C-alpha positions as CSV (number, residue, x, y, z in Angstrom):
1,X,45.2,-116.5,-71.0
2,X,46.9,-113.2,-72.0
3,X,50.7,-112.7,-72.1
4,X,50.5,-110.8,-68.8
5,X,48.5,-113.4,-67.0
6,X,50.8,-116.0,-65.3
7,X,49.9,-119.6,-65.1
8,X,48.8,-121.0,-61.8
9,X,51.5,-121.3,-59.2
10,X,53.2,-124.6,-59.3
11,X,54.9,-127.0,-56.9
12,X,58.2,-125.6,-58.3
13,X,57.2,-122.3,-56.7
14,X,56.7,-124.1,-53.4
15,X,60.1,-125.7,-53.7
16,X,61.6,-122.3,-54.6
17,X,60.1,-120.8,-51.4
18,X,61.7,-123.6,-49.4
19,X,65.1,-123.2,-51.2
20,X,65.1,-119.4,-50.7
21,X,64.5,-119.8,-47.0
22,X,67.2,-122.4,-46.6
23,X,69.7,-120.5,-48.7
24,X,69.0,-117.1,-47.2
25,X,67.5,-117.5,-43.7
26,X,68.0,-121.0,-42.3
27,X,70.4,-120.3,-39.4
28,X,69.9,-117.8,-36.6
29,X,73.1,-116.1,-35.3
30,X,73.2,-113.8,-32.3
31,X,74.7,-110.8,-33.8
32,X,73.9,-111.2,-37.5
33,X,70.3,-112.4,-37.2
34,X,69.2,-115.0,-39.8
35,X,71.7,-116.2,-42.4
36,X,71.4,-119.0,-44.8
37,X,73.6,-121.6,-46.5
38,X,74.6,-118.9,-49.1
39,X,76.6,-117.1,-46.4
40,X,78.1,-120.3,-45.1
41,X,79.2,-121.7,-48.4
42,X,80.3,-118.2,-49.4
43,X,83.1,-118.6,-46.9
44,X,84.8,-121.0,-49.3
45,X,87.0,-118.8,-51.4
46,X,86.1,-118.6,-55.1
47,X,83.8,-121.6,-55.3
48,X,81.3,-120.7,-52.6
49,X,79.9,-117.5,-54.2
50,X,79.9,-118.9,-57.7
51,X,77.9,-121.9,-56.4
52,X,75.5,-119.6,-54.6
53,X,75.0,-117.7,-57.9
54,X,74.4,-120.8,-59.8
55,X,71.8,-122.1,-57.3
56,X,70.1,-118.7,-57.3
57,X,69.6,-119.3,-61.0
58,X,67.0,-121.9,-60.0
59,X,64.6,-119.1,-59.1
60,X,65.2,-117.4,-62.4
61,X,64.4,-120.6,-64.2
62,X,61.2,-120.9,-62.2
63,X,60.2,-117.3,-63.1
64,X,60.9,-118.0,-66.8
65,X,58.7,-121.1,-66.6
66,X,56.0,-119.1,-65.1
67,X,56.4,-116.7,-68.0
68,X,57.5,-113.7,-65.9
69,X,58.1,-110.7,-68.1
70,X,61.6,-109.4,-69.0
71,X,61.7,-106.6,-66.4
72,X,61.1,-109.1,-63.6
73,X,63.7,-111.5,-65.0
74,X,66.2,-108.8,-65.4
75,X,65.7,-107.5,-61.9
76,X,66.1,-111.1,-60.6
77,X,69.3,-111.4,-62.6
78,X,70.6,-108.2,-61.2
79,X,69.9,-109.4,-57.7
80,X,71.8,-112.6,-58.4
81,X,74.7,-110.6,-59.9
82,X,74.9,-108.2,-57.0
83,X,74.9,-111.1,-54.5
84,X,77.5,-113.1,-56.4
85,X,79.8,-110.2,-57.1
86,X,79.4,-108.7,-53.7
87,X,80.2,-112.0,-52.0
88,X,83.4,-112.4,-53.9
89,X,85.1,-109.5,-52.2
90,X,87.4,-110.9,-49.5
91,X,86.1,-110.5,-45.9
92,X,83.6,-107.7,-46.7
93,X,81.9,-110.1,-49.1
94,X,81.3,-112.6,-46.3
95,X,79.5,-110.0,-44.3
96,X,77.7,-108.8,-47.4
97,X,76.4,-112.4,-47.9
98,X,74.7,-112.4,-44.5
99,X,72.7,-109.3,-45.3
100,X,71.9,-109.2,-49.1
101,X,69.5,-112.0,-49.7
102,X,69.1,-112.4,-53.5
103,X,66.8,-115.4,-53.3
104,X,64.5,-113.8,-50.8
105,X,64.4,-110.6,-52.9
106,X,63.7,-112.6,-56.1
107,X,61.0,-114.6,-54.5
108,X,59.3,-111.4,-53.3
109,X,59.6,-110.0,-56.9
110,X,58.1,-113.1,-58.4
111,X,55.3,-113.3,-55.8
112,X,54.4,-109.6,-56.3
113,X,54.1,-110.2,-60.0
114,X,52.0,-113.4,-59.5
115,X,49.7,-111.4,-57.2
116,X,49.2,-108.6,-59.7
117,X,50.6,-109.3,-63.2
118,X,49.0,-106.3,-64.8
119,X,50.9,-103.9,-62.5
120,X,53.8,-104.4,-65.0
121,X,52.0,-102.3,-67.5
122,X,52.4,-99.3,-65.2
123,X,56.2,-99.7,-65.1
124,X,58.2,-97.5,-67.4
125,X,60.7,-98.4,-70.0
126,X,63.2,-96.2,-68.1
127,X,63.1,-98.6,-65.1
128,X,64.0,-101.5,-67.4
129,X,66.8,-99.5,-68.9
130,X,68.1,-98.4,-65.5
131,X,68.3,-102.0,-64.4
132,X,70.2,-103.0,-67.6
133,X,72.5,-100.1,-67.2
134,X,73.2,-100.9,-63.5
135,X,73.9,-104.5,-64.4
136,X,76.4,-103.4,-67.2
137,X,78.0,-101.0,-64.8
138,X,78.4,-103.6,-62.1
139,X,79.9,-106.1,-64.5
140,X,82.3,-103.4,-65.9
141,X,83.3,-102.4,-62.3
142,X,83.9,-106.0,-61.4
143,X,86.2,-106.6,-64.4
144,X,88.1,-103.3,-63.8
145,X,88.5,-104.2,-60.1
146,X,89.8,-107.7,-61.0
147,X,92.3,-106.2,-63.5
148,X,93.5,-103.8,-60.8
149,X,93.9,-106.5,-58.2
150,X,95.8,-108.7,-60.6
151,X,98.1,-105.8,-61.7
152,X,98.7,-105.0,-58.0
153,X,99.6,-108.6,-57.1
154,X,102.0,-108.9,-60.0
155,X,103.7,-105.6,-59.2
156,X,104.0,-106.6,-55.5
157,X,105.4,-110.1,-56.5
158,X,107.8,-108.7,-59.1
């Protein structure tokens, strides 16, 4: 088995499929369409989105066990970060959680890789660098925004 050939799909992948569906698409709402427990638990300020991010890490763990290459793992991590950070934004984040489905996206990434592991050879190093740069920019923006909000709160309170 070469480094680019994944091991056979496991029962963990089957569980991840079920978890992704439950977490991203379990409930049908008239206006929003399908939403999952991620959007529901995300309504709990602070704790909900962090819990969703931690649970999304399960898929990342499965991908690592299946020996997914670094570009796949980084793209999965970026989806988790976007979902977690986007969901933290008051009110807008709750709507964001109903539409951005990190687990479904990550499952699709993993399954595409499992279907054609050699396709990774055709990806450029620039794509990997772009994902890493986007993740760093997202983290930087989040920290900056948090500092701005805290400064605004203390100026208003003072």
